[in-house]
Residue, then its C-alpha position, 0 to 999 in steps of 0.5 A: m290432311g288435318k293435323k294428327r290429334q295427340r294426348p298431352d303425354g304425346g301418345d295417339v288418341p286411343g280411337r285412332d289406335a283402335k281403328s288401326v288395330r281393327r283394320a290390321i286384324r281385318k287384314l289378317g283374315l281372322p274368323d271373328s270370335r264373336q260369331s256363333p260357333e257354327t258361323w265361326y266354324a263355317q268361315a274357318s272351314a273355308t281355310l282349313p280342312e274341317t277335320d283339323i278344326a274338329n281335332v282342336f275344338k272337340s269340346g268347344g275350345a282348344e285343349a293344351s294337348d292339341y297345341d301341336e295340331a293348332y300350330k302345325s302351320f301358319d294358317h292353323a295358327r292364324i285360324l285356330s289360335a288367333g281366330w278362335r279369340s280374335h275379339m279378345l286379341e283385338l281388345e288386348c292390342i287396343w289396350m297394349l298399343p299405346i303402352l308399347r308406343r310409350a315404352i319405345q319412346e322412352r327407350r329411344a330417349 
């Protein structure tokens, strides 16, 4: 196995972080938020009852008053919160992972 490439500051190469995050997001089984609303809804309906999805996404997006519904179980939170914005979550994690890694290293030093 080849040597792990590192940046001069000791952090992983961003592409490696991106691959790790994408793999982890896929393992969560989230519907991809880049899909059409109809395709996303169909994929989400494979896990949750359609009425639960409709209650949260009445107007095309989660409303603050529907958080109790969106977080009533792990699957609800996984699909209705993280899944609804899975692509943005992926991008945020890719951006944040090297920063968190650096902060942890600094705390250990």
